[in-house]
C-alpha positions as YAML, in Angstrom:
chain: A
units: angstrom
residues:
- id: 1
  name: MET
  ca: [-13.10, 103.93, -2.93]
- id: 2
  name: ALA
  ca: [-10.93, 103.11, 0.08]
- id: 3
  name: TRP
  ca: [-13.80, 104.01, 2.42]
- id: 4
  name: ALA
  ca: [-16.03, 101.51, 0.59]
- id: 5
  name: GLY
  ca: [-13.33, 98.85, 0.92]
- id: 6
  name: ALA
  ca: [-12.92, 99.62, 4.64]
- id: 7
  name: ALA
  ca: [-16.69, 99.35, 5.14]
- id: 8
  name: ALA
  ca: [-16.81, 96.05, 3.23]
- id: 9
  name: ALA
  ca: [-13.96, 94.65, 5.32]
- id: 10
  name: ALA
  ca: [-15.73, 95.78, 8.51]
- id: 11
  name: VAL
  ca: [-18.89, 94.00, 7.40]
- id: 12
  name: TRP
  ca: [-16.76, 90.94, 6.66]
- id: 13
  name: CYS
  ca: [-15.43, 91.15, 10.26]
- id: 14
  name: LEU
  ca: [-18.94, 91.33, 11.66]
- id: 15
  name: LEU
  ca: [-20.02, 88.31, 9.62]
- id: 16
  name: LEU
  ca: [-17.08, 86.28, 10.95]
- id: 17
  name: VAL
  ca: [-17.64, 87.14, 14.62]
- id: 18
  name: GLY
  ca: [-18.92, 84.06, 16.41]
- id: 19
  name: THR
  ca: [-18.08, 81.63, 13.58]
- id: 20
  name: GLY
  ca: [-14.88, 80.41, 15.20]
- id: 21
  name: ASP
  ca: [-12.85, 81.36, 12.12]
- id: 22
  name: LEU
  ca: [-10.10, 83.25, 13.97]
- id: 23
  name: PRO
  ca: [-7.62, 83.40, 11.06]
- id: 24
  name: GLY
  ca: [-10.36, 84.78, 8.78]
- id: 25
  name: LEU
  ca: [-11.42, 87.28, 11.43]
- id: 26
  name: LEU
  ca: [-7.81, 88.42, 11.88]
- id: 27
  name: LEU
  ca: [-7.40, 88.82, 8.12]
- id: 28
  name: ALA
  ca: [-10.63, 90.80, 7.83]
- id: 29
  name: ALA
  ca: [-9.68, 93.01, 10.79]
- id: 30
  name: VAL
  ca: [-6.24, 93.77, 9.35]
- id: 31
  name: ALA
  ca: [-7.83, 94.58, 5.97]
- id: 32
  name: ALA
  ca: [-10.43, 96.84, 7.60]
- id: 33
  name: VAL
  ca: [-7.84, 98.75, 9.62]
- id: 34
  name: GLY
  ca: [-5.41, 99.05, 6.69]
- id: 35
  name: LEU
  ca: [-8.08, 100.29, 4.30]
- id: 36
  name: ALA
  ca: [-9.45, 102.70, 6.91]
- id: 37
  name: LEU
  ca: [-5.96, 104.17, 7.43]
- id: 38
  name: ALA
  ca: [-5.46, 104.52, 3.67]
- id: 39
  name: ALA
  ca: [-8.86, 106.18, 3.32]
- id: 40
  name: LEU
  ca: [-8.09, 108.54, 6.21]
- id: 41
  name: TYR
  ca: [-4.80, 109.54, 4.62]
- id: 42
  name: GLY
  ca: [-6.44, 110.06, 1.23]
- id: 43
  name: THR
  ca: [-9.19, 112.15, 2.78]
- id: 44
  name: ARG
  ca: [-7.03, 114.18, 5.15]
- id: 45
  name: ALA
  ca: [-4.06, 114.87, 2.88]
- id: 46
  name: ARG
  ca: [-5.97, 115.99, -0.19]
- id: 47
  name: PRO
  ca: [-5.49, 118.27, -1.88]
- id: 48
  name: ARG
  ca: [-1.76, 117.69, -1.57]
- id: 49
  name: LEU
  ca: [-0.78, 120.84, -3.44]
- id: 50
  name: VAL
  ca: [-2.64, 124.16, -3.62]
- id: 51
  name: VAL
  ca: [-1.19, 127.04, -5.60]
- id: 52
  name: ASP
  ca: [-2.20, 130.69, -5.13]
- id: 53
  name: GLY
  ca: [-0.72, 134.14, -5.60]
- id: 54
  name: ASP
  ca: [1.15, 134.00, -2.30]
- id: 55
  name: GLY
  ca: [2.86, 130.63, -2.81]
- id: 56
  name: VAL
  ca: [2.08, 126.95, -2.47]
- id: 57
  name: THR
  ca: [0.36, 125.03, 0.30]
- id: 58
  name: VAL
  ca: [1.43, 121.42, 0.80]
- id: 59
  name: GLY
  ca: [-1.01, 119.08, 2.55]
- id: 60
  name: GLY
  ca: [-0.14, 116.04, 4.59]
- id: 61
  name: LEU
  ca: [-1.66, 113.73, 7.15]
- id: 62
  name: VAL
  ca: [-0.94, 116.00, 10.11]
- id: 63
  name: GLY
  ca: [-1.83, 119.30, 8.46]
- id: 64
  name: ARG
  ca: [-0.92, 121.83, 5.83]
- id: 65
  name: ARG
  ca: [2.15, 124.00, 5.41]
- id: 66
  name: HIS
  ca: [2.25, 127.19, 3.35]
- id: 67
  name: LEU
  ca: [5.44, 128.09, 1.49]
- id: 68
  name: PRO
  ca: [5.69, 131.60, 0.05]
- id: 69
  name: TRP
  ca: [7.09, 131.94, -3.46]
- id: 70
  name: SER
  ca: [10.37, 133.25, -2.02]
- id: 71
  name: GLN
  ca: [10.98, 129.78, -0.57]
- id: 72
  name: VAL
  ca: [10.24, 127.90, -3.81]
- id: 73
  name: GLU
  ca: [13.50, 127.55, -5.74]
- id: 74
  name: SER
  ca: [12.48, 125.45, -8.75]
- id: 75
  name: VAL
  ca: [9.56, 123.47, -10.13]
- id: 76
  name: ARG
  ca: [9.98, 120.73, -12.72]
- id: 77
  name: ALA
  ca: [8.32, 117.64, -14.10]
- id: 78
  name: GLN
  ca: [10.82, 114.79, -14.00]
- id: 79
  name: ALA
  ca: [10.42, 111.52, -15.90]
- id: 80
  name: VAL
  ca: [11.46, 108.54, -13.79]
- id: 81
  name: ARG
  ca: [11.59, 104.80, -14.41]
- id: 82
  name: ARG
  ca: [10.46, 102.60, -11.53]
- id: 83
  name: TRP
  ca: [9.79, 98.88, -11.62]
- id: 84
  name: GLY
  ca: [9.90, 98.86, -15.40]
- id: 85
  name: ARG
  ca: [7.38, 101.68, -15.80]
- id: 86
  name: ASN
  ca: [7.94, 105.23, -16.90]
- id: 87
  name: SER
  ca: [6.16, 107.87, -14.87]
- id: 88
  name: VAL
  ca: [6.41, 111.60, -14.38]
- id: 89
  name: MET
  ca: [6.85, 113.22, -10.97]
- id: 90
  name: LEU
  ca: [6.50, 116.86, -10.00]
- id: 91
  name: GLU
  ca: [9.60, 117.98, -8.10]
- id: 92
  name: MET
  ca: [9.83, 121.22, -6.16]
- id: 93
  name: ASP
  ca: [13.03, 122.42, -4.53]
- id: 94
  name: VAL
  ca: [12.17, 124.55, -1.50]
- id: 95
  name: ILE
  ca: [14.08, 126.27, 1.27]
- id: 96
  name: ASP
  ca: [12.44, 126.13, 4.70]
- id: 97
  name: ALA
  ca: [12.33, 129.17, 6.97]
- id: 98
  name: ASP
  ca: [15.40, 127.85, 8.84]
- id: 99
  name: GLY
  ca: [17.41, 127.58, 5.60]
- id: 100
  name: THR
  ca: [17.07, 123.81, 5.16]
- id: 101
  name: GLU
  ca: [16.85, 122.76, 1.52]
- id: 102
  name: ARG
  ca: [14.24, 120.11, 0.71]
- id: 103
  name: MET
  ca: [12.77, 118.47, -2.33]
- id: 104
  name: LEU
  ca: [9.02, 117.85, -2.45]
- id: 105
  name: VAL
  ca: [7.93, 115.11, -4.84]
- id: 106
  name: PHE
  ca: [4.36, 114.58, -6.05]
- id: 107
  name: GLY
  ca: [3.01, 111.87, -8.33]
- id: 108
  name: LYS
  ca: [-0.13, 111.76, -10.40]
- id: 109
  name: LEU
  ca: [-2.03, 110.13, -7.54]
- id: 110
  name: ASP
  ca: [-1.05, 112.98, -5.21]
- id: 111
  name: LEU
  ca: [-2.01, 115.68, -7.69]
- id: 112
  name: GLY
  ca: [-5.03, 114.18, -9.41]
- id: 113
  name: GLU
  ca: [-3.70, 115.60, -12.67]
- id: 114
  name: ASP
  ca: [-0.77, 115.04, -15.00]
- id: 115
  name: PRO
  ca: [2.39, 116.29, -13.22]
- id: 116
  name: GLU
  ca: [3.62, 118.01, -16.40]
- id: 117
  name: ASP
  ca: [0.40, 120.06, -16.59]
- id: 118
  name: VAL
  ca: [0.64, 120.90, -12.89]
- id: 119
  name: ALA
  ca: [4.28, 121.98, -13.26]
- id: 120
  name: GLU
  ca: [3.27, 124.37, -16.05]
- id: 121
  name: ALA
  ca: [0.40, 125.74, -13.94]
- id: 122
  name: VAL
  ca: [2.69, 126.26, -10.93]
- id: 123
  name: ARG
  ca: [5.28, 128.04, -13.04]
- id: 124
  name: ALA
  ca: [2.56, 130.22, -14.60]
- id: 125
  name: ALA
  ca: [1.17, 131.16, -11.16]
- id: 126
  name: ARG
  ca: [4.59, 132.07, -9.82]
- id: 127
  name: PRO
  ca: [5.27, 135.81, -10.02]
- id: 128
  name: ALA
  ca: [8.22, 136.95, -12.09]
- id: 129
  name: PRO
  ca: [11.35, 137.72, -10.06]
- id: 130
  name: PRO
  ca: [11.90, 141.45, -9.46]
- id: 131
  name: ASP
  ca: [14.31, 143.26, -11.76]
- id: 132
  name: ARG
  ca: [17.66, 144.04, -10.19]
...
C-alpha cells in the first residue's frame, strides 16, 4: 500500500513540474520521499520476527540478527494503554552475546498477527530447559 502511495505522489510530482506551483511540488516531493522510505522499511524489515528450532531471528532495516534460545530470557504479551487505546505488545527479554540485556518490543503491525497468539507460538517453539 505504501508503494502505491509513493507511486501516486511521484506521479503528482511529475504533473506539477513546469506548472510554477513550487509549494505544491515541494509537498508532493516530500510525500513521495516519505512514502517511499516507509515502503522500503516495510519491505526490508518484514518479517520482523521469525521463530525456528534454533531460536528467533529479528529483522530490521539494516539486516537480520539471529538469537539462539539460550539468549531469550522471557516472552510475554503485555497489554498497554497509549493515547487512550488499549493494545497488546509482544515483549522479549534477551541477552546479547556481550551480556547486554535488552527488551525487544513488537506490535501487531510488526508481527502481522495478534501478539498474544505470537507469544504462545514462540513459547511453544522454545525447547524446554534441560533438567538439572
